Structures are given as structure tokens and as C-alpha cells.
C-alpha positions in Angstrom: 24.7 1.5 -6.7 21.9 -0.2 -4.7 18.3 0.1 -5.7 15.8 -0.9 -3.0 12.2 -2.0 -3.1 10.0 -1.2 -0.1 7.1 -3.5 0.4 4.5 -4.3 3.1 4.7 -7.7 4.7 1.2 -7.8 6.1 -2.3 -6.5 5.1 -1.1 -2.9 4.4 -0.8 0.1 6.7 2.6 -1.1 8.0 4.1 2.4 7.9 5.8 2.2 4.4 5.3 5.9 3.8 7.3 6.8 6.9 10.1 4.4 6.0 10.3 5.7 2.4 10.4 9.3 3.8 13.3 8.3 6.2 15.3 6.6 3.4 14.6 9.1 0.6 17.6 11.2 1.1 19.8 8.2 0.2 18.2 7.9 -3.2 17.8 9.9 -6.4 14.4 8.6 -7.5 11.4 7.4 -5.6 9.1 5.5 -7.8 5.6 4.3 -7.1 4.7 1.2 -9.1 1.1 -0.1 -8.4 -2.2 0.6 -6.7 -4.1 3.9 -6.9 -6.2 6.2 -4.6 -7.1 3.2 -2.5 -3.6 3.4 -0.9 -2.7 5.9 1.8 0.8 6.7 3.1 0.8 8.9 6.2 3.8 11.0 7.2 4.2 13.1 10.4 7.0 15.7 10.1 7.5 18.2 12.9 4.0 17.3 14.2 2.5 18.2 10.7 0.6 15.3 9.1 0.8 14.5 5.3 -1.3 11.9 3.6 -0.4 10.8 0.1 -2.6 8.5 -2.0 -0.8 8.8 -5.3 2.2 11.0 -5.0 5.4 9.1 -3.9 6.3 9.7 -0.3 9.7 11.2 -1.2 8.1 14.4 -2.6 9.0 16.3 0.6 12.7 15.9 -0.1 14.4 18.5 -2.2 15.9 17.4 -5.5 14.4 13.9 -5.5 12.6 12.8 -8.7 9.2 11.2 -7.8 7.7 8.9 -10.4 4.2 7.5 -10.7 4.7 4.5 -12.9 2.6 2.8 -15.5 1.3 0.2 -13.0 -0.5 2.8 -11.0 -4.2 3.6 -11.8 -4.6 7.4 -11.5 -7.6 9.4 -10.4 -6.7 12.8 -11.9 -9.0 14.7 -9.5 -7.4 13.2 -6.4 -3.9 13.7 -7.8 -4.5 17.3 -8.6 -5.9 17.8 -5.1 -2.6 16.4 -3.7 -0.5 18.7 -5.9 -2.6 21.7 -4.9 -2.2 20.8 -1.2 1.6 20.6 -1.5 1.7 23.9 -3.5 -0.4 25.6 -0.8 1.9 24.4 2.0 4.9 25.2 -0.1 6.6 22.1 1.1 6.7 19.6 -1.8 9.0 19.4 -4.8 6.2 19.3 -7.3 8.5 20.2 -10.2 10.2 16.8 -9.7 7.0 14.8 -10.2 6.8 12.6 -13.3 3.7 10.7 -14.4 3.8 7.8 -16.8 2.0 8.3 -20.1 1.2 4.6 -20.0 -0.7 4.7 -16.6 -4.4 4.0 -16.8 -7.0 6.5 -15.7 -9.8 6.1 -13.1 -13.1 7.6 -14.3 -16.3 8.3 -12.4 -18.0 5.2 -13.9 -15.3 3.1 -12.3 -16.1 4.4 -8.9 -19.8 4.0 -9.4 -19.4 0.5 -10.6 -17.1 -0.3 -7.7 -19.8 0.6 -5.2 -22.7 -1.1 -7.0 -20.8 -4.4 -7.3 -19.8 -4.3 -3.7 -23.3 -3.5 -2.5 -24.7 -6.5 -4.5 -22.3 -8.9 -2.8 -24.0 -8.6 0.6 -22.2 -10.7 3.2 -19.4 -11.5 0.7 -18.3 -7.9 0.4 -14.5 -7.6 0.1 -14.3 -4.1 1.8 -13.4 -2.1 -1.2 -12.6 1.6 -0.7 -15.0 2.6 -3.5 -12.2 4.4 -5.3 -12.8 2.6 -8.6 -9.5 0.7 -8.5 -10.8 -2.8 -9.3 -13.0 -1.8 -12.2 -10.2 0.3 -13.6 -7.8 -2.6 -13.5 -10.5 -4.8 -15.0 -10.8 -2.4 -18.0 -7.0 -2.5 -18.3 -6.9 -6.3 -18.6 -10.0 -6.3 -20.9 -8.1 -3.8 -23.1 -10.8 -1.2 -22.9 -9.0 1.1 -20.5 -7.9 4.7 -21.2 -4.3 5.6 -20.6 -2.8 9.0 -19.8 -1.4 9.4 -23.3 -4.8 9.0 -24.9 -6.2 12.0 -23.0 -4.1 14.2 -25.4 -5.7 12.9 -28.6 -9.0 14.6 -28.2 -11.1 12.9 -30.9 -9.8 9.5 -30.1 -10.3 10.1 -26.4 -13.9 11.4 -27.0 -14.9 8.3 -29.1 -13.4 5.8 -26.7 -14.8 7.5 -23.6 -18.3 7.6 -25.2 -18.2 3.9 -26.1 -17.0 3.0 -22.6 -19.7 5.0 -20.9 -22.4 3.7 -23.2 -21.4 0.2 -22.3 -21.2 1.0 -18.5 -24.6 2.7 -18.7 -26.2 -0.5 -20.0 -25.0 -2.1 -16.8 -26.0 0.8 -14.6 -29.6 0.9 -16.0 -30.4 -2.7 -16.9 -28.5 -4.6 -14.2 -28.2 -2.3 -11.2 -31.3 -0.1 -11.7 -29.0 3.0 -11.4 -28.9 6.3 -13.1 -26.7 6.6 -16.3 -23.5 8.6 -16.5 -23.2 11.5 -19.0 -20.2 11.0 -21.2 -20.2 14.7 -22.2 -19.8 15.9 -18.6 -17.0 13.4 -18.0 -15.2 14.4 -21.3 -15.3 18.0 -20.4 -14.1 17.4 -16.8 -11.2 15.1 -17.8 -10.1 17.2 -20.7 -9.5 19.9 -18.2 -7.6 17.5 -15.9 -5.4 16.5 -18.8 -4.2 20.0 -19.4 -3.5 20.6 -15.8 -1.5 17.4 -15.6 0.3 17.9 -18.9 3.5 19.4 -17.3 4.1 16.2 -15.3 3.4 13.6 -18.0 6.4 11.9 -19.7 7.8 8.6 -20.9 8.8 7.2 -17.5 10.3 4.1 -19.2 12.9 6.4 -20.7 13.4 8.2 -17.4 14.0 4.9 -15.6 16.3 3.6 -18.3 18.4 6.8 -18.2 18.6 6.6 -14.4 20.0 3.1 -14.7 22.5 4.3 -17.3 23.6 7.2 -15.0 23.8 5.0 -11.9 21.1 6.9 -10.1 19.8 5.2 -7.0 16.1 4.2 -7.1 13.7 3.6 -4.2 10.8 1.5 -5.4 7.6 2.3 -3.5 4.9 -0.3 -3.1 1.4 0.3 -1.8 -0.9 -1.9 0.4 0.7 -5.1 1.6 1.8 -8.5 0.3 -1.2 -10.3 1.9 -3.5 -8.2 -0.3 -1.6 -9.2 -3.5 -4.0 -10.4 -6.2 -2.0 -13.6 -6.7 -0.4 -14.3 -3.3 -2.8 -12.7 -0.8 -6.1 -13.8 0.7 -7.9 -13.8 -2.7 -10.6 -12.7 -3.4 -10.3 -10.5 -0.3 -7.4 -8.7 -2.0 -6.5 -5.7 -4.1 -6.3 -5.8 -7.9 -2.6 -5.5 -8.4 0.7 -7.2 -7.5 1.7 -5.4 -4.3 5.0 -7.3 -3.8 8.4 -6.8 -5.2 7.5 -8.4 -8.6 5.1 -5.5 -9.2 8.0 -3.1 -9.4 9.2 -4.7 -12.6 5.9 -4.5 -14.6 4.7 -1.4 -12.9 7.7 0.7 -13.9 9.2 -1.2 -16.8 12.5 -2.1 -15.1 14.4 -5.4 -15.6 14.8 -7.8 -12.6 18.5 -7.1 -12.1 17.7 -3.5 -11.3 16.2 -4.4 -8.0 19.1 -5.0 -5.7 17.5 -5.2 -2.3 14.0 -5.9 -0.9 13.2 -4.2 2.4 10.1 -5.4 4.2 8.0 -3.3 6.5 5.8 -4.8 9.3 4.0 -3.7 12.4 4.9 -5.2 15.8 1.3 -6.6 15.6 -1.1 -7.2 12.8 -4.0 -5.2 11.3 -6.4 -5.5 8.5 -9.1 -3.2 7.0 -12.3 -4.6 5.5 -13.4 -8.2 5.1 -11.4 -11.4 4.8 -9.8 -14.0 7.0 -7.6 -12.7 9.8 -6.5 -15.6 12.0 -4.9 -13.7 14.8 -7.6 -11.1 15.2 -8.1 -9.9 18.8 -11.8 -9.5 19.7 -13.1 -7.3 22.5 -11.5 -4.8 24.9 -7.9 -5.8 24.3 -8.3 -5.3 20.5 -10.0 -2.0 21.1 -7.2 -0.8 23.3 -4.5 -1.6 20.7 -6.6 0.1 18.0 -7.0 3.2 20.1 -3.3 3.4 21.1 -2.1 2.7 17.5 -4.5 5.1 15.9 -5.7 2.2 13.7 -8.0 4.0 11.3 -7.6 3.9 7.6 -5.8 6.9 5.9 -8.0 6.5 2.8 -11.4 5.6 4.3 -11.2 6.4 8.0 -12.5 2.9 8.7 -11.4 1.1 11.9 -8.7 -1.4 11.4 -9.1 -4.9 12.8 -6.2 -5.6 15.2 -4.5 -8.9 16.0 -1.3 -10.5 17.3 1.8 -10.7 15.1 1.1 -13.4 12.5 4.5 -15.1 11.9 3.0 -17.6 9.4 1.5 -15.0 7.2 4.5 -12.7 7.4 7.0 -15.5 6.7 4.9 -16.2 3.6 5.5 -12.6 2.5 9.2 -12.8 3.2 9.6 -15.9 1.1 7.7 -14.8 -2.0 9.4 -11.4 -2.1 12.9 -12.5 -1.3 13.1 -10.0 1.6 16.7 -9.2 2.6 15.9 -7.3 5.8 13.1 -5.5 7.5 11.8 -2.7 9.7 9.4 -3.2 12.6 7.0 -0.3 13.3 4.7 0.7 16.1 6.6 -1.2 18.8 5.5 1.4 21.3 1.9 0.4 20.8 2.6 -2.8 22.8 4.3 -1.0 25.7 1.4 -1.7 28.1 0.8 -5.3 27.2 1.8 -7.7 30.0 1.8 -10.7 27.6 2.5 -10.8 23.9 1.7 -13.5 21.3 3.4 -14.6 18.1 1.4 -16.9 15.8 3.6 -19.8 14.6 1.0 -22.1 13.1 -2.7 -22.6 12.2 -4.5 -25.5 13.6 -7.4 -26.8 11.5 -8.9 -30.1 12.4 -6.0 -32.5 13.2 -3.4 -30.6 11.2 -1.2 -27.7 12.0 -0.2 -25.5 9.0 3.1 -23.8 9.3 2.9 -22.4 5.8 0.3 -19.9 4.6 -2.5 -21.9 2.9 -4.4 -20.7 -0.2 -7.6 -22.3 1.2 -9.8 -19.6 2.7 -11.8 -22.2 4.5 -8.7 -23.1 6.5 -7.8 -19.5 7.2 -11.3 -18.5 8.2 -11.8 -21.3 10.7 -8.3 -22.2 12.0 -7.1 -21.8 15.6 -3.8 -19.9 15.8 -0.9 -21.7 17.5 0.9 -19.1 19.7 4.2 -18.6 21.3 3.7 -16.3 24.3 6.3 -13.8 25.5 6.5 -11.4 28.4 5.8 -7.8 27.7 8.1 -4.9 28.9 5.6 -2.6 30.5 7.7 0.5 29.8 7.5 3.5 27.6 9.6 3.0 24.4 8.4 6.1 22.5 11.3 8.2 23.8 14.0 5.6 23.1 16.4 6.7 20.3 19.0 3.9 20.5 18.5 0.1 20.4 20.5 -0.3 23.6 17.9 1.8 25.4 15.1 -0.6 24.7 13.8 -2.9 27.5 15.3 -6.3 27.4 11.9 -8.0 26.8 11.4 -5.7 23.8 14.7 -6.8 22.4 13.8 -10.4 23.1 10.4 -9.9 21.2 12.3 -8.5 18.2 14.8 -11.3 18.2 12.1 -13.9 18.4 10.5 -12.4 15.3 13.9 -12.3 13.5 14.5 -15.9 14.3 11.1 -17.1 13.1 11.3 -15.1 9.9 14.9 -15.8 9.2 16.0 -12.2 8.6 17.5 -9.2 10.2 15.4 -6.3 11.5 17.5 -3.3 10.6 15.2 -0.5 11.8 12.8 -0.1 14.7 10.1 2.6 14.9 8.5 3.7 18.2 6.3 6.5 16.9 5.0 8.5 13.9 7.8 11.1 13.8 10.9 10.9 11.6 13.0 11.1 14.8 11.2 8.1 16.4 13.1 5.5 14.4 16.4 3.8 15.3 18.8 1.7 13.1 20.6 -1.4 14.2 
């Protein structure tokens, strides 16, 4: 038995959803462990596009159990929309969806507060998606959150919701000069959501424990990327959860020895959505060209992604703290028309060159990247299906990244389709 954790090694959008979809047939359970509707996994299957924000990417595979763990914050409206979309297409295995009764719920007041707080920050905005994720996690830590299980105790749910909204309304009216929220409307709306979700809700801790007992293979699905981790990313320009491999333990209630392999996903270049330091960002026409060819627009917000050269310093940081065993490189084909490529191997700040990823945002924001330049391959790789068919310079580029990160790249993706991936 070998359970595998799939994580992003950059700032998210690395193509984790596609890799999970490709690997799903080898596993019995695909389990999402953190994040919420701020994440977006995009799959392209036979030219048909699927975008999942909450449902695990293995849902398109027959007979696979798909778990939304306790570490995920759930927007019921969004989740029900995804379920309805799959039912309409008659493509998903919705009967195999399991939702943790311990997961916390995102409410309209979380989304409202998210946008009000962000607006007030002005130039210091972190680039939130406005999906209410941060405020929901805040309530969770403050022990005022509402979990899935509490939706089914009507009077308790009503009382707690009323108190929460009364508290939030004091902020809305007195601090942000905004309209208050009606707790009666929210109660009615979410009581309906609760009944519609009831068939999928269960004790996922028991489900995962039984899976371990029965030697079922588990694929742990992370959202966002390690560089957005609340502890190890570019804080405060980060998300509100632990996006790395450690998040799988608390986000699903599994012991450490149940994670046997950590598989990292990274693009052949770097991207970032929203604010925050991005040392290798490419300004101007060249960055625009990469963005256009790579389709670098957020699956959740549609916002343009900032594009940059491959950041070896940041990615090696992710490899180290996650104990990554091997990796996949995606979107290699986006670099097909680049005459020269760059890999960042250090950050120069003042008289010092940093080879490890610093916590200090002042260094990250003002540093000058130290680059190793490599020749491009100037050839179409999107039709290549075996590694031996790649141009020599493409192979050299991959080998240089392997050597710098100290790990093996097992898979190479040259397009969005399932068929456009090769194994080494």
C-alpha cells in the first residue's frame, strides 16, 4: 500500500487537479484536506473543461470515494452548484462523495467581511478571492465557527447563527458603515442547503480509519501552493490554511505514518495571483506572451496571473519543508518559443546573496534574482508523448531543475489534456 499526497510547490495553479485526475485510477480514495472555494482545479478531458472548487478531482473516475475533509471550509451553495453541474452532465460519481461532519461552513457574512476588510487595506491588499475563506478560518480558530454537524440541530444552529450575525452586524454598521445581514434569511437558506447535503455528510474520520484498516490506497489532494501556506509562505500574502503535506494530517484526521509519499507539482515557470512578493516576475511584453500562451487566468476569479521565470530558491524551500519525494513539471510547452530561459538560483539583497527562501518580505520585495541562463529549444513539444521525443535542450532544462532541487521529475506535462503527459 502506498498513500500519496499531491501538493503545489509554487504559488498555486501548478496543475494539481490534472495530476490527481491522471493518478486517480491507481487509488481507492481521493481526499481533499484544506482550503475552500478560493481554490480551483481545472481538468480538460476530451476537450471538455471541468472546474472544481470543492469536490475532489477524482470525482470523474468510477468507483472512487471522494472525501471533503474537516480541514476544508465549505460554501454549501457553491458545493451544490458543482454537484448539480456533474449531475447535469451525467459524468461524475456523486454517490461516492463524502463530506466531513466536522468541516466548517462559509456563510454570507464571511464573504461580506472578506471584501470589506480587503477594501480597507488599500495598497496593502493581499488579493483575496472574496470567497470568505479567511474570515471563516478566523471564526474556526476563535471557536465561534459553525460546523456541518451543527446544521442538523435546528435550534442550536439558529441560536448560534443569530449570535454570530448580530456580532458581525455591529462590525458592518459601526466600523465599515455597511448594511446589516438578516439572520432569518441566512437561517432559512442554509437550512435548505443542509437538507440537500445530508446524503453526503458522514464521519469521515471513521471512513479514513476504515480505509487504513482495509489497506485502501489514498490520494491526498491539496489546494493552492506551498508558497501560500499560512506558516511557510509569503505571509501575510498567503492563504489561511496549511497548504503543504502537513495539512493532510490535521485536515483529514490521519496519522503521519499514513502518508507514504509526497509528490510535488510545479510549472516550468512561475506564476502568482494577487499581491505579494514575486522575485522572478517578468514585466512587459515577454511576461504578457507567456501569460497568453499559458492561459494564465485564475480558475476561481478569472484574474490575470503574474508570470515569471522558474524560481529555484522558492521551489527548493517547498521541497524541503514538505519532504517531497519526486515531482511533476507542467506546462513545459508554454516555453517552446523562448530562445533563452532562466532559473533563479539566489536572491541578491545589498551585499548578500540568499540561497534559502527568507521570511523577510523586505528582502523578497526588493531583491535582485540571480539567474542561470539556459538555451531554449524553439520546437513544439505539445505533440510529444514520450520523453525520448523531447528536444535535447528541453531535457537539459528539466535535468538542471532536478539537479538544483535534488529530486527526480517523474512526469512531464505538455498540455491540458490527460493524453499530454508522459512518465519517466
